[in-house]
Kinemage of the C-alpha trace (Angstrom):
@kinemage 1
@onewidth
@group {chain A} dominant
@subgroup {mainchain}
@vectorlist {calphas} color= white
{ca met a 1} P 86.892 79.312 139.836
{ca pro a 2} L 84.934 79.711 142.839
{ca val a 3} L 81.385 78.178 142.891
{ca phe a 4} L 78.913 81.015 143.400
{ca gln a 5} L 75.860 80.477 145.527
{ca glu a 6} L 73.337 83.282 145.259
{ca ser a 7} L 71.610 84.140 141.621
{ca cys a 8} L 73.403 87.219 141.587
{ca ala a 9} L 76.794 85.680 141.541
{ca glu a 10} L 75.167 83.278 138.954
{ca gln a 11} L 74.215 86.019 136.806
{ca ile a 12} L 77.960 87.285 137.323
{ca gln a 13} L 79.282 83.679 136.430
{ca ala a 14} L 76.688 83.822 133.123
{ca gln a 15} L 78.330 86.877 131.678
{ca thr a 16} L 81.949 85.524 131.635
{ca ile a 17} L 80.466 81.929 130.046
{ca ile a 18} L 80.663 81.980 125.908
{ca ile a 19} L 78.064 79.729 124.239
{ca ile a 20} L 79.559 78.744 120.696
{ca his a 21} L 76.723 76.972 118.168
{ca pro a 22} L 78.357 76.590 114.561
{ca gly a 23} L 76.457 75.611 111.945
{ca ser a 24} L 76.660 74.681 108.496
{ca met a 25} L 75.037 78.339 107.502
{ca tyr a 26} L 75.241 80.416 110.588
{ca leu a 27} L 77.518 80.825 113.636
{ca arg a 28} L 75.591 81.829 116.784
{ca met a 29} L 77.699 82.916 119.491
{ca gly a 30} L 76.898 84.928 122.631
{ca arg a 31} L 77.271 85.371 126.498
{ca ala a 32} L 75.329 82.810 128.501
{ca ser a 33} L 73.512 85.876 130.220
{ca asp a 34} L 72.508 87.111 126.766
{ca leu a 35} L 68.913 87.219 125.368
{ca asn a 36} L 70.194 86.252 122.244
{ca pro a 37} L 73.475 85.181 120.478
{ca cys a 38} L 75.109 87.268 117.731
{ca thr a 39} L 74.445 85.453 114.638
{ca ile a 40} L 76.856 85.425 111.422
{ca leu a 41} L 77.515 83.558 108.162
{ca asn a 42} L 79.848 80.838 109.272
{ca ala a 43} L 82.243 81.476 106.353
{ca val a 44} L 85.577 83.183 105.784
{ca ala a 45} L 87.156 84.717 102.597
{ca arg a 46} L 90.814 84.792 102.381
{ca lys a 47} L 92.743 86.675 99.311
{ca arg a 48} L 94.143 84.566 96.911
{ca leu a 49} L 98.034 84.610 96.640
{ca pro a 50} L 99.119 85.492 93.194
{ca gly a 51} L 98.929 82.353 91.059
{ca gly a 52} L 96.920 80.438 93.458
{ca leu a 53} L 94.358 77.991 93.139
{ca glu a 54} L 90.513 79.318 93.233
{ca tyr a 55} L 88.183 77.641 95.517
{ca lys a 56} L 85.021 79.048 96.321
{ca asp a 57} L 82.251 77.199 98.846
{ca ser a 58} L 78.489 78.007 97.192
{ca leu a 59} L 76.057 79.049 99.852
{ca leu a 60} L 73.325 76.527 98.671
{ca pro a 61} L 74.452 72.732 98.053
{ca ser a 62} L 75.149 72.359 94.255
{ca ala a 63} L 72.826 71.051 91.847
{ca ile a 64} L 74.057 67.932 89.987
{ca pro a 65} L 73.569 67.703 86.312
{ca arg a 66} L 69.981 66.186 84.964
{ca thr a 67} L 69.943 63.060 83.443
{ca lys a 68} L 67.173 61.793 81.797
{ca glu a 69} L 66.781 58.846 84.314
{ca leu a 70} L 67.066 61.458 87.375
{ca thr a 71} L 64.520 63.957 85.695
{ca gln a 72} L 61.927 61.034 85.687
{ca ala a 73} L 62.678 59.689 88.720
{ca met a 74} L 62.130 63.509 90.354
{ca glu a 75} L 59.100 63.504 88.276
{ca glu a 76} L 57.510 60.888 89.786
{ca ser a 77} L 58.175 61.737 93.149
{ca arg a 78} L 56.783 65.105 92.542
{ca leu a 79} L 53.496 63.706 91.120
{ca gln a 80} L 53.163 61.280 94.115
{ca val a 81} L 53.385 64.301 96.417
{ca ser a 82} L 50.947 66.313 94.307
{ca his a 83} L 48.565 63.415 94.451
{ca thr a 84} L 48.722 63.162 98.221
{ca leu a 85} L 47.877 66.781 98.372
{ca gln a 86} L 44.899 66.444 95.954
{ca ser a 87} L 43.660 63.407 98.123
{ca cys a 88} L 43.578 65.601 101.308
{ca leu a 89} L 40.753 67.733 102.906
{ca gln a 90} L 40.742 71.478 103.667
{ca ser a 91} L 40.005 72.231 107.272
{ca asp a 92} L 35.983 72.845 106.365
{ca gly a 93} L 35.502 69.042 105.086
{ca arg a 94} L 36.101 70.357 100.920
{ca arg a 95} L 38.516 68.248 99.087
{ca arg a 96} L 41.793 70.371 97.722
{ca tyr a 97} L 42.159 71.596 94.067
{ca ala a 98} L 45.354 72.338 92.384
{ca thr a 99} L 46.117 74.718 89.258
{ca pro a 100} L 48.052 72.304 86.541
{ca pro a 101} L 51.565 73.443 86.231
{ca gln a 102} L 50.816 74.134 82.422
{ca gln a 103} L 48.525 76.646 83.236
{ca ile a 104} L 50.640 78.402 86.145
{ca ala a 105} L 53.399 78.633 83.019
{ca ala a 106} L 51.593 79.825 80.585
{ca phe a 107} L 50.879 83.074 82.941
{ca asn a 108} L 54.609 83.278 83.989
{ca arg a 109} L 55.915 82.961 80.352
{ca arg a 110} L 53.835 86.230 79.716
{ca ser a 111} L 55.337 87.952 82.793
{ca asn a 112} L 57.881 90.583 82.206
{ca pro a 113} L 59.607 92.568 84.826
{ca glu a 114} L 59.403 96.045 85.731
{ca ile a 115} L 62.532 97.947 85.388
{ca ser a 116} L 63.644 100.622 87.471
{ca ser a 117} L 66.736 102.693 87.883
{ca pro a 118} L 69.842 100.893 89.384
{ca cys a 119} L 69.790 100.077 93.304
{ca ser a 120} L 72.283 101.503 95.959
{ca val a 121} L 73.763 98.393 96.797
{ca glu a 122} L 77.516 98.390 96.201
{ca trp a 123} L 80.291 95.557 96.501
{ca ile a 124} L 82.034 96.301 99.639
{ca lys a 125} L 85.999 97.953 98.813
{ca thr a 126} L 88.519 96.501 101.528
{ca asp a 127} L 92.148 95.939 101.642
{ca lys a 128} L 92.145 93.424 104.120
{ca asp a 129} L 93.497 89.978 103.392
{ca val a 130} L 90.533 88.214 105.199
{ca val a 131} L 87.350 89.159 105.718
{ca val a 132} L 84.676 87.457 107.585
{ca gly a 133} L 80.800 86.717 108.447
{ca asp a 134} L 78.039 88.319 106.410
{ca asp a 135} L 80.442 90.768 104.657
{ca val a 136} L 81.663 87.734 102.637
{ca leu a 137} L 78.482 88.019 100.732
{ca ser a 138} L 79.087 91.722 99.719
{ca leu a 139} L 82.669 90.856 98.303
{ca asn a 140} L 83.244 91.549 94.235
{ca pro a 141} L 83.237 88.417 92.291
{ca asp a 142} L 86.076 89.762 90.410
{ca asp a 143} L 88.117 90.473 93.806
{ca asn a 144} L 90.635 87.717 94.353
{ca phe a 145} L 88.843 85.790 97.391
{ca asn a 146} L 88.606 82.484 98.143
{ca ile a 147} L 85.320 81.492 100.078
{ca his a 148} L 85.524 78.876 102.699
{ca phe a 149} L 82.259 77.724 104.695
{ca leu a 150} L 83.522 76.031 107.841
{ca tyr a 151} L 80.713 73.204 108.327
{ca arg a 152} L 79.341 71.291 105.417
{ca arg a 153} L 76.336 68.642 105.900
{ca gly a 154} L 76.580 69.596 109.908
{ca glu a 155} L 80.193 68.168 110.157
{ca leu a 156} L 83.857 70.148 109.409
{ca asn a 157} L 84.489 71.100 105.954
{ca ile a 158} L 87.386 69.116 105.246
{ca his a 159} L 88.097 68.423 101.372
{ca ser a 160} L 91.169 68.061 99.293
{ca gly a 161} L 90.834 71.565 97.634
{ca pro a 162} L 92.875 74.866 98.529
{ca gly a 163} L 92.452 75.636 102.396
{ca gly a 164} L 90.389 72.268 103.284
{ca ser a 165} L 92.784 70.644 105.533
{ca leu a 166} L 92.219 70.277 109.347
{ca arg a 167} L 94.689 72.249 110.232
{ca ser a 168} L 93.199 75.048 107.511
{ca val a 169} L 89.560 74.751 108.863
{ca met a 170} L 90.915 75.303 112.506
{ca ala a 171} L 92.508 78.416 111.266
{ca asn a 172} L 89.454 79.977 110.085
{ca leu a 173} L 87.629 78.660 113.052
{ca lys a 174} L 90.140 80.864 115.062
{ca thr a 175} L 89.808 83.672 112.899
{ca ile a 176} L 85.899 83.612 113.255
{ca trp a 177} L 85.731 83.036 116.568
{ca glu a 178} L 87.940 85.851 117.587
{ca tyr a 179} L 86.478 88.469 115.227
{ca val a 180} L 83.225 87.868 116.913
{ca leu a 181} L 84.526 87.636 120.363
{ca thr a 182} L 86.628 91.505 119.668
{ca glu a 183} L 84.398 93.204 117.103
{ca lys a 184} L 80.908 91.775 118.042
{ca met a 185} L 81.538 90.876 121.899
{ca asp a 186} L 84.016 93.738 122.877
{ca ile a 187} L 86.214 91.100 124.759
{ca pro a 188} L 89.859 91.788 124.336
{ca leu a 189} L 91.101 88.408 123.510
{ca arg a 190} L 94.022 88.887 126.467
{ca asp a 191} L 91.068 88.755 128.608
{ca leu a 192} L 90.004 85.290 127.559
{ca lys a 193} L 91.576 83.456 130.433
{ca his a 194} L 88.919 84.942 132.782
{ca tyr a 195} L 86.038 83.456 130.292
{ca arg a 196} L 85.077 79.834 129.888
{ca ala a 197} L 83.401 78.424 126.799
{ca val a 198} L 80.850 75.986 125.856
{ca leu a 199} L 80.991 74.277 122.366
{ca ile a 200} L 77.585 72.506 120.889
{ca ile a 201} L 79.124 69.912 118.815
{ca pro a 202} L 76.801 67.438 116.728
{ca asp a 203} L 75.271 64.586 117.765
{ca ile a 204} L 76.894 62.322 116.129
{ca tyr a 205} L 80.688 63.381 116.441
{ca asn a 206} L 84.020 62.726 115.488
{ca arg a 207} L 86.559 61.957 118.422
{ca gln a 208} L 89.454 63.664 116.281
{ca tyr a 209} L 87.918 66.532 115.555
{ca leu a 210} L 86.733 67.156 119.118
{ca lys a 211} L 90.218 66.815 120.265
{ca glu a 212} L 91.656 69.652 117.875
{ca leu a 213} L 88.496 71.633 118.446
{ca thr a 214} L 89.135 71.570 122.694
{ca thr a 215} L 93.110 72.376 121.821
{ca leu a 216} L 91.724 75.391 119.510
{ca met a 217} L 89.499 76.651 122.528
{ca leu a 218} L 92.114 76.308 125.440
{ca cys a 219} L 95.459 76.397 123.866
{ca asp a 220} L 95.116 78.699 120.661
{ca ile a 221} L 92.188 81.113 121.486
{ca gly a 222} L 93.066 80.888 125.108
{ca phe a 223} L 89.721 80.441 127.323
{ca gly a 224} L 90.098 79.490 130.954
{ca ala a 225} L 88.089 76.424 130.608
{ca cys a 226} L 85.732 74.781 128.441
{ca phe a 227} L 83.193 71.981 127.923
{ca leu a 228} L 81.630 70.166 124.769
{ca leu a 229} L 77.708 69.859 124.603
{ca gln a 230} L 75.824 67.673 122.254
{ca asp a 231} L 73.381 70.017 120.212
{ca his a 232} L 70.278 67.045 120.741
{ca val a 233} L 71.087 67.518 124.806
{ca ala a 234} L 71.168 71.294 124.532
{ca ala a 235} L 67.883 71.313 122.429
{ca thr a 236} L 66.038 69.599 125.470
{ca phe a 237} L 67.474 72.078 128.050
{ca gly a 238} L 66.479 74.590 125.669
{ca ala a 239} L 62.885 73.769 125.389
{ca gly a 240} L 62.762 72.677 129.029
{ca leu a 241} L 62.091 69.101 128.369
{ca gly a 242} L 63.249 66.172 130.450
{ca tyr a 243} L 62.999 63.727 127.477
{ca ala a 244} L 62.363 64.124 123.653
{ca cys a 245} L 63.008 62.568 120.467
{ca val a 246} L 64.873 65.307 119.074
{ca val a 247} L 64.449 66.445 114.981
{ca asp a 248} L 66.969 68.930 114.180
{ca val a 249} L 67.116 69.989 110.468
{ca gly a 250} L 69.716 72.526 109.710
{ca asp a 251} L 70.697 74.126 106.353
{ca gln a 252} L 72.334 71.086 105.204
{ca lys a 253} L 71.662 67.997 107.811
{ca thr a 254} L 69.041 66.473 109.521
{ca ser a 255} L 69.643 64.602 112.470
{ca val a 256} L 67.072 62.553 114.785
{ca ser a 257} L 67.944 61.100 118.593
{ca cys a 258} L 66.097 60.317 121.383
{ca val a 259} L 67.578 62.174 124.713
{ca glu a 260} L 66.379 61.409 128.018
{ca asp a 261} L 67.893 63.042 131.597
{ca gly a 262} L 70.359 64.848 129.374
{ca ile a 263} L 71.845 61.667 127.660
{ca ser a 264} L 71.653 61.327 124.048
{ca his a 265} L 70.898 57.413 123.357
{ca arg a 266} L 73.706 56.391 121.244
{ca asn a 267} L 71.807 53.653 119.027
{ca thr a 268} L 69.161 55.900 118.511
{ca arg a 269} L 71.503 58.754 116.312
{ca val a 270} L 70.982 59.126 112.495
{ca arg a 271} L 71.802 61.907 110.379
{ca met a 272} L 71.009 62.435 106.902
{ca asp a 273} L 72.903 64.706 104.309
{ca tyr a 274} L 69.845 67.008 103.469
{ca gly a 275} L 68.303 70.114 104.947
{ca gly a 276} L 66.928 73.556 104.498
{ca gly a 277} L 69.150 74.471 101.338
{ca asp a 278} L 68.350 71.358 99.422
{ca ile a 279} L 64.709 72.145 100.009
{ca thr a 280} L 65.835 75.924 98.399
{ca gln a 281} L 67.177 73.869 95.517
{ca thr a 282} L 64.041 71.405 94.924
{ca phe a 283} L 61.900 74.753 95.369
{ca phe a 284} L 64.012 76.212 92.411
{ca trp a 285} L 63.567 73.198 90.360
{ca leu a 286} L 59.822 73.380 90.840
{ca leu a 287} L 59.584 77.110 89.698
{ca gln a 288} L 61.961 76.347 86.824
{ca lys a 289} L 58.717 73.682 85.495
{ca cys a 290} L 56.687 76.611 86.023
{ca ala a 291} L 58.886 79.023 83.364
{ca phe a 292} L 60.148 80.775 86.378
{ca pro a 293} L 60.232 84.494 84.933
{ca tyr a 294} L 63.865 85.476 86.089
{ca lys a 295} L 65.702 83.390 83.662
{ca thr a 296} L 68.924 84.043 84.433
{ca cys a 297} L 68.693 83.019 88.061
{ca asp a 298} L 71.814 81.004 88.938
{ca pro a 299} L 71.924 79.348 92.348
{ca ser a 300} L 75.706 79.268 92.102
{ca asn a 301} L 75.502 82.903 92.581
{ca lys a 302} L 75.405 84.214 95.831
{ca leu a 303} L 73.150 86.919 95.270
{ca asp a 304} L 70.758 84.522 93.689
{ca ala a 305} L 71.007 82.015 96.100
{ca leu a 306} L 70.198 84.602 98.736
{ca leu a 307} L 67.022 85.388 96.782
{ca leu a 308} L 66.120 81.697 96.460
{ca asn a 309} L 66.436 81.305 100.105
{ca gln a 310} L 64.133 84.565 100.653
{ca leu a 311} L 61.768 83.042 98.242
{ca lys a 312} L 61.569 79.843 99.905
{ca lys a 313} L 60.804 81.505 103.445
{ca asp a 314} L 57.920 83.998 102.138
{ca phe a 315} L 56.309 81.630 99.571
{ca cys a 316} L 56.641 77.560 101.058
{ca his a 317} L 53.903 76.582 103.614
{ca val a 318} L 52.181 73.012 104.439
{ca asp a 319} L 48.768 75.140 104.820
{ca leu a 320} L 46.214 72.824 103.121
{ca asn a 321} L 43.803 75.280 103.139
{ca val a 322} L 45.660 77.544 100.599
{ca cys a 323} L 44.803 75.854 97.151
{ca gly a 324} L 44.936 76.963 93.419
{ca ser a 325} L 47.481 79.388 92.147
{ca gln a 326} L 48.649 82.386 94.100
{ca glu a 327} L 50.112 85.518 92.598
{ca lys a 328} L 53.628 86.757 93.851
{ca thr a 329} L 56.083 89.287 93.319
{ca phe a 330} L 59.887 89.547 94.236
{ca ile a 331} L 62.573 92.239 93.615
{ca val a 332} L 66.172 91.391 92.128
{ca arg a 333} L 68.745 93.846 93.010
{ca lys a 334} L 72.245 93.656 92.135
{ca pro a 335} L 75.251 96.316 92.242
{ca lys a 336} L 75.437 98.559 89.007
{ca gln a 337} L 72.421 96.590 87.515
{ca gln a 338} L 68.991 97.836 86.996
{ca thr a 339} L 66.508 96.550 89.582
{ca glu a 340} L 63.828 94.331 88.380
{ca lys a 341} L 60.371 93.430 89.912
{ca tyr a 342} L 58.901 90.219 88.913
{ca thr a 343} L 55.323 88.825 89.164
{ca leu a 344} L 54.638 85.433 89.057
{ca gln a 345} L 52.248 82.830 89.855
{ca val a 346} L 52.885 79.724 92.390
{ca gly a 347} L 50.361 76.571 92.692
{ca asp a 348} L 51.291 73.671 95.044
{ca glu a 349} L 55.282 73.774 94.291
{ca cys a 350} L 54.858 75.985 97.889
{ca leu a 351} L 54.029 72.683 99.607
{ca val a 352} L 55.675 70.037 97.680
{ca ala a 353} L 59.095 71.734 98.051
{ca pro a 354} L 58.898 71.418 102.302
{ca leu a 355} L 57.411 67.938 101.898
{ca ser a 356} L 60.516 66.574 99.844
{ca leu a 357} L 61.530 66.330 103.756
{ca phe a 358} L 59.191 63.014 103.516
{ca gln a 359} L 59.942 62.486 100.138
{ca pro a 360} L 63.671 62.824 99.654
{ca glu a 361} L 64.018 61.522 96.165
{ca leu a 362} L 63.130 65.153 95.275
{ca phe a 363} L 66.600 65.999 96.522
{ca lys a 364} L 68.517 63.974 94.248
{ca val a 365} L 68.653 67.438 92.187
{ca thr a 366} L 71.956 68.087 94.991
{ca gly a 367} L 73.169 64.630 94.387
{ca thr a 368} L 73.350 61.397 96.513
{ca his a 369} L 72.757 61.898 100.621
{ca ser a 370} L 74.272 59.275 102.897
{ca val a 371} L 72.748 58.190 106.122
{ca his a 372} L 75.318 58.423 108.976
{ca ile a 373} L 75.204 56.666 112.569
{ca gln a 374} L 77.549 57.171 115.544
{ca lys a 375} L 80.355 54.535 114.839
{ca arg a 376} L 82.344 52.580 117.533
{ca ser a 377} L 85.620 54.432 118.360
{ca met a 378} L 88.405 52.463 116.533
{ca gly a 379} L 91.008 52.892 119.838
{ca asp a 380} L 92.690 55.997 120.361
{ca pro a 381} L 96.954 55.714 121.209
{ca glu a 382} L 96.427 58.709 123.344
{ca asp a 383} L 93.796 56.962 125.381
{ca pro a 384} L 94.649 53.569 126.597
{ca his a 385} L 91.309 52.887 128.745
{ca asp a 386} L 89.033 53.963 126.051
{ca glu a 387} L 85.952 52.297 125.504
{ca asn a 388} L 87.453 49.459 123.549
{ca tyr a 389} L 89.295 48.699 126.751
{ca leu a 390} L 86.537 48.792 129.209
{ca arg a 391} L 84.304 46.444 127.012
{ca glu a 392} L 87.081 43.939 126.768
{ca thr a 393} L 88.036 43.997 130.231
{ca ser a 394} L 84.379 43.712 131.195
{ca arg a 395} L 84.226 40.811 128.654
{ca arg a 396} L 87.064 39.101 130.228
{ca gly a 397} L 85.718 39.563 133.708
{ca met a 398} L 82.365 37.969 132.625
{ca lys a 399} L 84.164 35.142 131.152
{ca glu a 400} L 86.396 34.529 134.251
{ca asn a 401} L 83.523 34.321 136.497
{ca leu a 402} L 81.768 32.227 134.030
{ca glu a 403} L 85.083 29.887 134.399
{ca gln a 404} L 85.081 30.028 137.912
{ca thr a 405} L 81.619 28.774 138.423
{ca ser a 406} L 81.821 26.130 136.215
{ca glu a 407} L 84.693 24.755 137.742
{ca met a 408} L 83.152 24.804 141.203
{ca gln a 409} L 80.270 23.128 139.895
{ca glu a 410} L 82.508 20.466 138.501
{ca glu a 411} L 84.094 19.929 141.534
{ca ala a 412} L 80.870 19.636 143.385
{ca thr a 413} L 79.438 17.115 140.767
{ca ala a 414} L 82.642 14.919 140.217
{ca pro a 415} L 85.089 14.147 143.102
{ca thr a 416} L 88.522 13.391 141.245
{ca val a 417} L 89.688 9.895 141.776
{ca ala a 418} L 93.170 9.758 142.901
{ca gly a 419} L 95.660 8.982 140.158
{ca glu a 420} L 93.183 9.721 137.339
{ca glu a 421} L 94.503 12.381 134.859
{ca glu a 422} L 92.516 16.056 135.737
{ca val a 423} L 90.899 17.139 132.504
{ca val a 424} L 89.754 20.713 132.382
{ca val a 425} L 87.159 21.381 129.787
{ca asp a 426} L 86.944 24.985 128.853
{ca ala a 427} L 83.140 25.419 128.428
{ca val a 428} L 83.544 28.959 127.653
{ca asp a 429} L 86.087 29.311 124.601
{ca ser a 430} L 84.818 26.206 123.126
{ca ala a 431} L 82.104 28.696 122.108
{ca pro a 432} L 83.421 30.810 119.514
{ca ile a 433} L 82.582 34.579 119.973
{ca thr a 434} L 80.651 35.322 116.863
{ca leu a 435} L 79.579 38.816 115.733
{ca ser a 436} L 76.339 38.217 116.943
{ca asn a 437} L 76.921 37.606 120.384
{ca arg a 438} L 79.845 39.584 120.847
{ca asp a 439} L 78.598 42.844 119.916
{ca leu a 440} L 74.957 42.952 121.004
{ca asp a 441} L 75.299 46.621 121.702
{ca ala a 442} L 76.959 47.464 118.318
{ca pro a 443} L 74.807 49.954 116.236
{ca arg a 444} L 72.616 48.591 113.934
{ca asp a 445} L 72.301 50.271 110.223
{ca phe a 446} L 69.327 52.355 109.934
{ca ile a 447} L 66.610 50.575 106.788
{ca val a 448} L 66.677 52.925 104.157
{ca gly a 449} L 64.637 53.264 101.040
{ca pro a 450} L 64.901 51.822 97.354
{ca gln a 451} L 66.805 54.585 96.577
{ca gln a 452} L 69.274 54.966 99.464
{ca leu a 453} L 67.312 57.684 101.130
{ca leu a 454} L 65.426 57.877 104.596
{ca gly a 455} L 62.461 60.264 104.854
{ca leu a 456} L 62.256 62.228 108.023
{ca asp a 457} L 58.888 60.361 109.614
{ca his a 458} L 60.869 57.060 109.094
{ca ala a 459} L 63.976 58.517 110.647
{ca val a 460} L 62.279 59.437 113.975
{ca leu a 461} L 59.997 55.676 113.794
{ca gln a 462} L 63.293 53.779 113.439
{ca ser a 463} L 65.192 56.084 115.915
{ca ile a 464} L 62.574 55.518 118.440
{ca asp a 465} L 62.299 51.819 117.846
{ca arg a 466} L 66.184 51.529 118.787
{ca cys a 467} L 65.627 52.463 122.470
{ca pro a 468} L 66.559 50.210 124.851
{ca thr a 469} L 63.246 50.074 126.630
{ca glu a 470} L 59.600 49.653 126.106
{ca asp a 471} L 58.847 52.625 128.622
{ca leu a 472} L 61.426 54.849 126.913
{ca lys a 473} L 59.721 54.205 123.496
{ca arg a 474} L 56.172 55.352 125.272
{ca lys a 475} L 58.094 58.549 126.330
{ca met a 476} L 59.492 59.146 122.934
{ca tyr a 477} L 56.252 58.757 120.918
{ca ser a 478} L 54.833 61.093 123.393
{ca cys a 479} L 57.203 64.090 122.741
{ca val a 480} L 58.879 64.925 119.574
{ca leu a 481} L 60.949 68.249 119.453
{ca val a 482} L 61.433 69.925 116.147
{ca val a 483} L 64.745 72.325 116.220
{ca gly a 484} L 67.025 73.981 113.700
{ca ser a 485} L 65.899 76.686 110.912
{ca gly a 486} L 65.468 74.085 108.068
{ca met a 487} L 61.979 73.327 108.714
{ca lys a 488} L 60.556 76.792 109.711
{ca phe a 489} L 57.083 76.194 107.287
{ca gln a 490} L 53.802 76.647 108.597
{ca gly a 491} L 51.709 73.677 109.083
{ca ile a 492} L 54.390 71.427 108.832
{ca gly a 493} L 54.376 69.898 112.682
{ca met a 494} L 51.010 68.725 111.594
{ca trp a 495} L 51.893 67.027 108.756
{ca leu a 496} L 54.691 65.449 110.828
{ca his a 497} L 52.212 64.321 113.408
{ca asn a 498} L 49.924 62.702 110.899
{ca arg a 499} L 52.670 60.744 109.140
{ca ile a 500} L 54.093 59.369 112.441
{ca ser a 501} L 50.530 58.948 113.650
{ca leu a 502} L 49.433 56.554 110.786
{ca gln a 503} L 52.638 54.501 111.160
{ca ile a 504} L 53.015 54.330 115.271
{ca pro a 505} L 53.257 50.535 116.373
{ca tyr a 506} L 49.716 49.511 117.859
{ca met a 507} L 50.843 49.058 121.249
{ca tyr a 508} L 51.944 52.801 121.884
{ca arg a 509} L 48.840 54.309 120.228
{ca ala a 510} L 47.663 55.038 123.683
{ca glu a 511} L 50.284 57.830 124.089
{ca gln a 512} L 48.976 61.629 123.149
{ca leu a 513} L 51.852 62.274 120.340
{ca asp a 514} L 52.904 65.977 121.010
{ca ile a 515} L 54.944 67.791 118.021
{ca ile a 516} L 56.608 70.872 119.582
{ca thr a 517} L 57.942 73.076 116.635
{ca gln a 518} L 58.210 76.189 118.549
{ca pro a 519} L 59.249 75.469 122.195
{ca lys a 520} L 58.839 78.013 124.517
{ca glu a 521} L 57.665 80.477 121.705
{ca met a 522} L 61.312 81.139 120.341
{ca asp a 523} L 62.914 80.887 117.453
{ca pro a 524} L 63.748 76.880 116.490
{ca gly a 525} L 67.326 77.845 115.498
{ca met a 526} L 68.283 79.427 119.000
{ca thr a 527} L 66.926 76.830 121.073
{ca ala a 528} L 70.042 74.312 121.356
{ca trp a 529} L 72.069 77.807 121.893
{ca lys a 530} L 69.609 78.749 124.704
{ca gly a 531} L 69.877 75.327 126.072
{ca ala a 532} L 73.491 75.539 126.401
{ca ala a 533} L 73.201 78.752 128.187
{ca ile a 534} L 71.017 77.215 130.769
{ca leu a 535} L 72.872 74.271 131.355
{ca ser a 536} L 76.143 76.024 131.831
{ca cys a 537} L 75.312 78.139 134.656
{ca leu a 538} L 73.805 74.986 136.855
{ca glu a 539} L 75.762 73.836 139.486
{ca ser a 540} L 75.639 70.300 138.153
{ca ala a 541} L 77.797 71.686 135.682
{ca gln a 542} L 80.452 72.907 137.595
{ca glu a 543} L 82.140 69.103 137.618
{ca leu a 544} L 82.325 69.399 133.674
{ca trp a 545} L 84.821 72.007 132.914
{ca ile a 546} L 88.099 71.290 131.640
{ca gly a 547} L 90.774 73.533 132.250
{ca arg a 548} L 94.178 74.383 129.820
{ca gln a 549} L 96.820 72.733 132.294
{ca glu a 550} L 94.814 69.582 132.790
{ca trp a 551} L 94.018 68.986 129.255
{ca glu a 552} L 97.627 69.665 128.147
{ca arg a 553} L 98.448 67.067 130.671
{ca thr a 554} L 96.155 64.464 130.500
{ca gly a 555} L 94.587 65.366 126.876
{ca val a 556} L 91.844 63.346 125.230
{ca arg a 557} L 91.148 60.874 128.962
{ca val a 558} L 90.026 64.148 130.313
{ca leu a 559} L 87.253 64.523 127.881
{ca arg a 560} L 86.334 60.753 128.220
{ca glu a 561} L 85.989 61.392 132.099
{ca arg a 562} L 84.590 64.751 131.916
{ca ala a 563} L 82.560 64.804 129.009
{ca pro a 564} L 78.599 65.095 129.258
{ca phe a 565} L 78.040 62.244 126.592
{ca met a 566} L 79.736 58.766 126.257
{ca trp a 567} L 83.040 59.174 124.834
């Protein structure tokens, strides 16, 4: 494709570039020239075969059965956050006060719903075998559909149930992407060879999945060219920053890494298996403790899950000036059922739920949550010159240089006597290559708390501590960028600022810590998508594109050579 110089031509070019940003909850997809992408639920429902196994992914992370020990541990964590909140001051200097949960519960127990006639909401009737996106939520539960969310915890949703194989997930991705292209963006599939695609991938990526996704875009869907871009790098472009410690809170995962000049430093990357969905489940647990009046609420029911998500968005905040109990109302609408309007009181539960990001023991309501780092490549049979090869050859080169210098030194200091046997001492091999001196650049594990959980503030501090230079650490402490849709609570940026400020090492305290929660006044959930759209139109991006023919010819090697990140 020709490289256009004029801005007018750049605009035409932007109209033929599709930016794809898939997440655990939503898929964002649109032209690079669009103001906002098309956003739909990242789910596909398929008609179950007669006698086929039932499988339904839930909208929210599933809550686990609560044992006595688990409930006790969560209650202790809740009290810890409550005591911290009570020791805080309001903006006018007065101490905060809280209404006891027992008092709130007494009000909520007396609260009865106002009943009105059934609402006009109906389940959709369909004769299709496949339903895509938001329509999945309107399917009658009695219809025989299996529901698949394509990403879970920030990765492809691979599992052992029906539709859980890598091939099935790829087929579902193809279905939903082609649906958006044809139905929402009016692009005929036969024209895709004239379009190029940018896929936003997780910062901590799985090489096998990336190979499959590249094949999907170029060979199965038929884009003319594509490239892959890490979400944290895209976020810095979207926010217009040269460097930042990026905090990305999604629906089911929270990730942190340090990005400078379009490069995410591998050792600084960490991902925790909790996000906005876990905050919703924690909020529901807190509401139940206060005698939540909607007693039949079931988070595994998709309409109730949607309602709980909405209550979290409407009620939760970190505004320390709001004290005591607040009266709120909400409406429950379900097809063919009477509409119910509830009135309830809520107190500090609205602050405790978002603050569970800093007290992740409260997320035990949804089970155990792993901490992930970027693992080294185990080698790839398709790529003989992968990073293992490069590391070994560079090490061998160092070893040979050492041998040559030691031999030259020996020759210079000890001229050999004629007839005497020459004894060569290999000084290099005598030192065993241990793991400690062999993999100095290998990723270290992040230090997690006693309960195997890592809070958001500690993740940020440890990520910055893994930066390679003091200068870079200083830069990262001065700029923390918060993106993603899981942390959109009023006042939470200030809380994160205070938590990090208290723990910054003394030598970096001179830096002005800046927490950016709404870059360029845009929705933080859109920042990465916007950044990828900006980057894809830059002249420097022209050398990143991978065409179908070269992918089929050289495969994964072209990814290693062309990808804008260390393969």
